[in-house]
C-alpha positions as CSV (number, residue, x, y, z in Angstrom):
1,M,43.5,-67.7,-20.1
2,D,41.6,-66.2,-17.2
3,T,43.4,-63.3,-15.5
4,D,42.1,-62.1,-12.1
5,Y,42.6,-58.3,-11.9
6,R,42.5,-56.7,-8.5
7,R,42.6,-53.1,-7.4
8,Y,45.8,-51.9,-5.7
9,A,46.6,-48.6,-4.0
10,Y,49.8,-46.8,-3.1
11,S,50.3,-43.8,-1.0
12,G,53.8,-42.7,0.0
13,P,57.1,-41.3,-1.1
14,V,58.8,-41.8,-4.5
15,V,62.6,-42.0,-4.6
16,N,64.9,-42.0,-7.7
17,G,67.9,-44.3,-8.2
18,F,70.2,-41.9,-6.4
19,G,68.2,-41.9,-3.2
20,Q,66.7,-38.4,-3.8
21,I,63.0,-37.9,-3.0
22,V,61.1,-37.1,-6.2
23,A,57.7,-36.8,-4.6
24,D,57.3,-36.8,-0.8
25,K,53.6,-38.0,-1.0
26,W,52.2,-39.6,-4.1
27,A,49.0,-41.6,-4.2
28,G,47.3,-43.6,-6.9
29,E,45.2,-46.7,-7.7
30,T,45.5,-49.2,-10.5
31,M,44.2,-52.6,-11.6
32,A,46.7,-55.4,-11.9
33,T,47.1,-59.1,-11.6
34,S,49.7,-58.9,-8.8
35,P,51.3,-56.4,-6.4
36,M,54.5,-56.5,-8.4
37,K,52.7,-55.6,-11.6
38,A,50.8,-52.9,-9.7
39,R,54.1,-51.4,-8.6
40,A,55.3,-51.3,-12.2
41,N,52.1,-49.6,-13.2
42,F,52.6,-47.0,-10.5
43,A,56.2,-46.4,-11.6
44,Y,55.0,-45.9,-15.2
45,R,52.3,-43.4,-14.2
46,I,54.7,-41.4,-12.0
47,K,57.3,-41.2,-14.9
48,T,54.6,-39.9,-17.3
49,E,53.2,-37.5,-14.8
50,L,56.6,-36.0,-13.9
51,G,57.9,-36.1,-17.5
52,L,60.7,-38.6,-16.8
53,V,62.3,-40.9,-19.4
54,A,61.1,-44.5,-19.4
55,S,64.5,-45.7,-18.3
56,A,64.6,-43.6,-15.1
57,K,64.9,-45.8,-12.0
58,L,62.2,-45.1,-9.4
59,V,61.7,-46.8,-6.0
60,L,58.4,-46.9,-4.2
61,P,59.5,-47.6,-0.6
62,G,55.9,-47.7,0.8
63,K,53.5,-50.6,0.8
64,V,51.3,-51.5,-2.2
65,T,47.9,-52.5,-0.7
66,E,45.0,-54.4,-2.2
67,V,41.8,-52.4,-2.1
68,L,38.8,-54.6,-1.3
């Protein structure tokens, strides 16, 4: 099983499940196999950085981009 990890970046707002802005400008990079997995990695990092519970719903409305 050969997985191809790529570097992804996100820079933009973070919104909770109620539509409230949690962070107006958050930026980070991660290694993942797909943009969807990268988005999940970013959500996990934000939850740990902000001290939120694992079940908290977060939305990253910005675009996850691949870093070349």
